[in-house]
Structures are given as C-alpha cells and as structure tokens.
C-alpha positions as a Markdown table, in Angstrom:
| # | Residue | x | y | z |
|---|---|---|---|---|
| 1 | Unk | 133.5 | 125.9 | 95.4 |
| 2 | Unk | 130.0 | 126.7 | 93.3 |
| 3 | Unk | 127.7 | 123.8 | 93.4 |
| 4 | Unk | 125.4 | 125.0 | 90.6 |
| 5 | Unk | 126.0 | 126.7 | 87.2 |
| 6 | Unk | 124.4 | 129.9 | 88.4 |
| 7 | Unk | 126.8 | 130.1 | 91.3 |
| 8 | Unk | 129.7 | 129.2 | 88.8 |
| 9 | Unk | 128.7 | 132.1 | 86.4 |
| 10 | Unk | 128.0 | 134.5 | 89.4 |
| 11 | Unk | 131.6 | 133.7 | 90.7 |
| 12 | Unk | 133.2 | 135.1 | 87.2 |
| 13 | Unk | 131.1 | 138.1 | 86.6 |
| 14 | Unk | 131.2 | 139.6 | 90.1 |
| 15 | Unk | 134.5 | 141.1 | 90.2 |
| 16 | Unk | 133.4 | 142.6 | 86.7 |
| 17 | Unk | 130.2 | 143.9 | 88.4 |
| 18 | Unk | 131.9 | 145.3 | 91.3 |
| 19 | Unk | 134.7 | 146.9 | 88.9 |
| 20 | Unk | 137.6 | 145.3 | 90.5 |
| 21 | Unk | 138.7 | 143.9 | 87.0 |
| 22 | Unk | 137.8 | 144.4 | 83.3 |
| 23 | Unk | 136.4 | 141.8 | 81.1 |
| 24 | Unk | 139.2 | 141.4 | 79.2 |
| 25 | Unk | 141.5 | 140.9 | 82.5 |
| 26 | Unk | 139.1 | 138.0 | 83.6 |
| 27 | Unk | 138.6 | 136.3 | 80.3 |
| 28 | Unk | 142.6 | 135.5 | 80.4 |
| 29 | Unk | 142.0 | 133.1 | 83.4 |
| 30 | Unk | 138.2 | 132.2 | 82.9 |
| 31 | Unk | 137.6 | 128.7 | 81.1 |
| 32 | Unk | 134.5 | 130.4 | 79.4 |
| 33 | Unk | 134.8 | 132.6 | 76.4 |
| 34 | Unk | 134.5 | 136.6 | 76.5 |
| 35 | Unk | 131.3 | 136.3 | 74.8 |
| 36 | Unk | 129.9 | 134.4 | 77.4 |
| 37 | Unk | 130.9 | 136.8 | 80.3 |
| 38 | Unk | 129.5 | 139.6 | 78.3 |
| 39 | Unk | 126.2 | 137.9 | 77.9 |
| 40 | Unk | 126.1 | 137.2 | 81.8 |
| 41 | Unk | 126.8 | 140.5 | 82.7 |
| 42 | Unk | 124.3 | 141.9 | 80.6 |
| 43 | Unk | 121.5 | 139.9 | 81.8 |
| 44 | Unk | 122.7 | 140.0 | 85.5 |
| 45 | Unk | 122.3 | 143.8 | 85.1 |
| 46 | Unk | 118.8 | 143.7 | 83.4 |
| 47 | Unk | 117.4 | 140.9 | 85.2 |
| 48 | Unk | 119.4 | 140.1 | 88.4 |
| 49 | Unk | 120.7 | 136.8 | 89.8 |
| 50 | Unk | 117.9 | 134.7 | 88.5 |
| 51 | Unk | 118.7 | 135.4 | 84.9 |
| 52 | Unk | 122.0 | 133.5 | 85.4 |
| 53 | Unk | 120.2 | 130.1 | 85.6 |
| 54 | Unk | 120.5 | 128.0 | 82.6 |
| 55 | Unk | 117.7 | 127.6 | 80.4 |
| 56 | Unk | 116.2 | 124.2 | 79.0 |
| 57 | Unk | 117.4 | 123.7 | 75.5 |
| 58 | Unk | 114.5 | 121.2 | 74.8 |
| 59 | Unk | 112.2 | 122.6 | 71.9 |
| 60 | Unk | 108.9 | 123.9 | 73.2 |
| 61 | Unk | 107.1 | 122.8 | 70.0 |
| 62 | Unk | 107.5 | 120.3 | 67.2 |
| 63 | Unk | 106.0 | 121.1 | 63.8 |
| 64 | Unk | 105.8 | 117.6 | 62.5 |
| 65 | Unk | 104.5 | 116.2 | 65.8 |
| 66 | Unk | 102.1 | 113.5 | 66.1 |
| 67 | Unk | 98.7 | 114.8 | 67.0 |
| 68 | Unk | 97.4 | 113.9 | 70.3 |
| 69 | Unk | 94.3 | 112.4 | 69.0 |
| 70 | Unk | 96.4 | 109.9 | 67.0 |
| 71 | Unk | 98.4 | 108.9 | 69.8 |
| 72 | Unk | 95.5 | 108.2 | 72.0 |
| 73 | Unk | 94.0 | 106.0 | 69.1 |
| 74 | Unk | 97.5 | 104.1 | 68.8 |
| 75 | Unk | 97.7 | 103.5 | 72.6 |
| 76 | Unk | 93.6 | 102.5 | 72.7 |
| 77 | Unk | 94.3 | 99.8 | 70.0 |
| 78 | Unk | 97.5 | 98.6 | 71.5 |
| 79 | Unk | 95.8 | 97.8 | 74.7 |
| 80 | Unk | 92.8 | 96.5 | 73.1 |
| 81 | Unk | 94.6 | 94.3 | 70.3 |
| 82 | Unk | 98.1 | 93.7 | 71.5 |
| 83 | Unk | 99.2 | 94.1 | 67.8 |
| 84 | Unk | 102.6 | 95.0 | 66.8 |
| 85 | Unk | 103.6 | 98.2 | 65.1 |
| 86 | Unk | 103.2 | 97.1 | 61.7 |
| 87 | Unk | 99.8 | 95.6 | 62.1 |
| 88 | Unk | 98.6 | 98.8 | 63.9 |
| 89 | Unk | 100.1 | 100.6 | 61.0 |
| 90 | Unk | 97.7 | 98.5 | 58.6 |
| 91 | Unk | 94.8 | 98.9 | 60.5 |
| 92 | Unk | 95.0 | 102.8 | 61.1 |
| 93 | Unk | 95.5 | 103.1 | 57.5 |
| 94 | Unk | 92.2 | 101.4 | 56.9 |
| 95 | Unk | 90.6 | 103.9 | 59.1 |
| 96 | Unk | 92.0 | 106.8 | 57.3 |
| 97 | Unk | 94.9 | 107.5 | 59.6 |
| 98 | Unk | 98.5 | 107.3 | 57.9 |
| 99 | Unk | 101.3 | 107.1 | 60.7 |
| 100 | Unk | 104.6 | 105.6 | 60.0 |
| 101 | Unk | 105.3 | 102.1 | 61.7 |
| 102 | Unk | 108.5 | 103.7 | 63.6 |
| 103 | Unk | 106.3 | 106.3 | 65.0 |
| 104 | Unk | 103.9 | 103.7 | 66.3 |
| 105 | Unk | 106.8 | 101.8 | 67.8 |
| 106 | Unk | 108.0 | 104.9 | 69.6 |
| 107 | Unk | 104.7 | 105.7 | 71.1 |
| 108 | Unk | 104.3 | 102.2 | 72.4 |
| 109 | Unk | 107.7 | 102.2 | 73.9 |
| 110 | Unk | 107.2 | 105.7 | 75.5 |
| 111 | Unk | 103.8 | 104.4 | 77.2 |
| 112 | Unk | 105.7 | 101.3 | 78.5 |
| 113 | Unk | 103.4 | 99.1 | 76.4 |
| 114 | Unk | 106.2 | 96.9 | 74.6 |
| 115 | Unk | 106.0 | 93.1 | 75.0 |
| 116 | Unk | 108.3 | 91.5 | 77.7 |
| 117 | Unk | 109.6 | 88.3 | 76.7 |
| 118 | Unk | 110.9 | 85.6 | 79.2 |
| 119 | Unk | 114.2 | 84.1 | 78.3 |
| 120 | Unk | 114.9 | 80.7 | 79.6 |
| 121 | Unk | 118.4 | 80.7 | 81.1 |
| 122 | Unk | 120.3 | 78.0 | 79.9 |
| 123 | Unk | 122.2 | 76.2 | 82.7 |
| 124 | Unk | 125.2 | 74.2 | 81.4 |
| 125 | Unk | 126.7 | 71.4 | 83.6 |
| 126 | Unk | 130.5 | 70.9 | 83.4 |
| 127 | Unk | 131.3 | 67.3 | 83.5 |
| 128 | Unk | 134.9 | 67.1 | 85.0 |
| 129 | Unk | 136.6 | 64.3 | 83.2 |
| 130 | Unk | 137.7 | 61.3 | 85.2 |
| 131 | Unk | 141.4 | 60.7 | 85.3 |
| 132 | Unk | 143.0 | 57.3 | 86.0 |
| 133 | Unk | 146.1 | 57.2 | 88.6 |
| 134 | Unk | 149.2 | 58.3 | 86.8 |
| 135 | Unk | 147.6 | 60.3 | 83.9 |
| 136 | Unk | 148.5 | 63.4 | 85.4 |
| 137 | Unk | 151.0 | 64.0 | 88.4 |
| 138 | Unk | 151.9 | 67.6 | 89.6 |
| 139 | Unk | 155.1 | 68.6 | 90.8 |
| 140 | Unk | 155.8 | 71.9 | 92.9 |
| 141 | Unk | 158.4 | 73.3 | 95.1 |
| 142 | Unk | 158.4 | 75.8 | 97.8 |
| 143 | Unk | 160.9 | 77.1 | 100.4 |
| 144 | Unk | 160.8 | 75.6 | 104.1 |
| 145 | Unk | 159.6 | 78.3 | 106.3 |
| 146 | Unk | 162.7 | 78.7 | 108.6 |
| 147 | Unk | 166.4 | 78.0 | 108.0 |
| 148 | Unk | 168.0 | 75.0 | 109.8 |
| 149 | Unk | 171.6 | 75.8 | 110.7 |
| 150 | Unk | 171.5 | 78.9 | 108.6 |
| 151 | Unk | 171.0 | 77.1 | 105.6 |
| 152 | Unk | 167.9 | 77.4 | 103.3 |
| 153 | Unk | 166.1 | 74.1 | 102.2 |
| 154 | Unk | 163.3 | 73.2 | 99.7 |
| 155 | Unk | 160.5 | 70.9 | 99.6 |
| 156 | Unk | 159.5 | 69.1 | 96.7 |
| 157 | Unk | 155.9 | 67.7 | 96.5 |
| 158 | Unk | 154.4 | 65.3 | 93.8 |
| 159 | Unk | 150.6 | 64.8 | 93.9 |
| 160 | Unk | 148.7 | 62.3 | 91.7 |
| 161 | Unk | 145.5 | 64.3 | 90.6 |
| 162 | Unk | 143.4 | 61.0 | 90.6 |
| 163 | Unk | 144.2 | 59.2 | 93.5 |
| 164 | Unk | 145.8 | 62.3 | 95.5 |
| 165 | Unk | 148.7 | 59.9 | 96.3 |
| 166 | Unk | 151.7 | 62.2 | 97.3 |
| 167 | Unk | 155.5 | 62.2 | 97.8 |
| 168 | Unk | 157.6 | 64.7 | 99.7 |
| 169 | Unk | 161.4 | 65.2 | 99.8 |
| 170 | Unk | 163.8 | 67.8 | 101.3 |
| 171 | Unk | 166.8 | 69.1 | 99.5 |
| 172 | Unk | 169.3 | 71.9 | 100.3 |
| 173 | Unk | 169.6 | 72.8 | 96.5 |
| 174 | Unk | 167.0 | 73.9 | 93.9 |
| 175 | Unk | 168.6 | 73.0 | 90.7 |
| 176 | Unk | 167.7 | 70.9 | 87.5 |
| 177 | Unk | 169.6 | 68.1 | 89.0 |
| 178 | Unk | 167.5 | 68.0 | 92.2 |
| 179 | Unk | 164.3 | 68.4 | 90.1 |
| 180 | Unk | 165.4 | 65.1 | 88.0 |
| 181 | Unk | 166.6 | 63.4 | 90.9 |
| 182 | Unk | 162.9 | 63.9 | 92.7 |
| 183 | Unk | 161.4 | 62.9 | 89.5 |
| 184 | Unk | 163.1 | 59.5 | 89.4 |
| 185 | Unk | 162.0 | 59.0 | 93.2 |
| 186 | Unk | 158.5 | 59.6 | 92.4 |
| 187 | Unk | 158.6 | 57.2 | 89.3 |
| 188 | Unk | 160.4 | 54.6 | 91.4 |
| 189 | Unk | 157.8 | 54.9 | 94.3 |
| 190 | Unk | 154.5 | 55.4 | 92.3 |
| 191 | Unk | 153.0 | 52.0 | 91.3 |
| 192 | Unk | 151.1 | 53.3 | 88.3 |
| 193 | Unk | 153.1 | 54.3 | 85.2 |
| 194 | Unk | 153.2 | 58.2 | 85.0 |
| 195 | Unk | 151.8 | 59.4 | 81.7 |
| 196 | Unk | 151.9 | 63.3 | 82.0 |
| 197 | Unk | 153.6 | 65.9 | 84.4 |
| 198 | Unk | 152.5 | 69.2 | 85.3 |
| 199 | Unk | 154.9 | 71.8 | 86.6 |
| 200 | Unk | 154.9 | 75.5 | 86.9 |
| 201 | Unk | 157.2 | 77.9 | 84.7 |
| 202 | Unk | 160.3 | 77.7 | 87.2 |
| 203 | Unk | 163.5 | 77.4 | 85.5 |
| 204 | Unk | 164.5 | 73.9 | 87.3 |
| 205 | Unk | 161.4 | 72.4 | 85.3 |
| 206 | Unk | 161.7 | 74.1 | 82.1 |
| 207 | Unk | 165.3 | 74.4 | 81.5 |
| 208 | Unk | 166.3 | 71.0 | 79.8 |
| 209 | Unk | 163.9 | 69.0 | 81.8 |
| 210 | Unk | 164.5 | 65.6 | 80.4 |
| 211 | Unk | 164.4 | 62.1 | 82.0 |
C-alpha cells in the first residue's frame, strides 16, 4: 500500500504511462477524477517523479500583511510595558502607527506573550449525612452458591446502614410472600423502628410490596 501521496498518484498513473490501460479505463476504478489523472500524467512526463509531490497551498504573500517593523514595535512594547492589546493600540496610535486591536492580539498570541492566569482549584468537601439506626435498611437477595439435595436456596440479607446490624435468612422459594415474611422477621428482631427500606428492582420487592 502507498505510504505517501506521491506513491498513491504514481500507483494510478503507471498503468497509463506503460500503456497497459487508457485513462478512461483507469478513471472508472480510481477514486480520483479523470482530470486529476490527466494532470498527473502530464506533469510526470514533463518533470518526472518529483513533480507528483503535493505542493503547499499556503499563500506565499499577503497584500495586507502587517509590516515587520510594526510587528517588532508591538512585540517590543508588549515586553516592555506588559500592556493589553487595547492600550497598546492607543499608545501606538499616538506614535502614528494605526494598527487594529485584533491584529495586535494575534501578534501577541503568535509570539507567546499572552498573560497566563493562575486559577485556584476549588476543592469541595462532601459531608456524608449521618444516619440514625433504623432510618435506612437495605434488603437484598442472592442465590446460595450450591444446590442442596438438588434444590435451589436463596439468601435474604438485611443491613442497617447506620449501625451495620444485619439479619440473614435462607428460603427455598423466591417470591413476594418470602420477601414479606423476611421483612416481618427484620421488624421483629431489630430494636429500632424502621423508617425506610432500600431494595433493588427485583419483582419480589416491587410487585405489591406491602406490609
């Protein structure tokens, strides 16, 4: 595969140069236009392989380009006074040099003379609200890893977020009834009144979960 643009162009025009195919035939397969193929063939025959290298599209001259003398004056005054673009514009205008503010800003930026401001990073300290026992109890259920006597069992777990008190129970059925039964066990065994319960979106918790 070609690694440069010159190699890519040469790859398409070589069959034409060697008279293996015509330009019309190559143009049907080539992703480039027929006019490009004709131009590449022409410059290759006139100046050889080097002519296939792409030329820079950057303009060589700018009719309205700022004079070098004015640029040097802007850079000199910026380094000496540390003034902003607007104030440099006013001062240069007094000296008979009328240059737009935006042009001064571009010159300062190109020369790396822009002012760098230090920004203080605001560090936010998040305070975790303290909970009292019973304010939030988390209930979850998971499979017991291995079957016992070819039967699947389920472990229900309740944890109090504040005190980390926990209660576990094993059931052979995972249903709304077992979830309610486990909840009643937790309410009876926990010494504090339960104010809120947190569960996942399992159907055994969300499907008519009423005490």
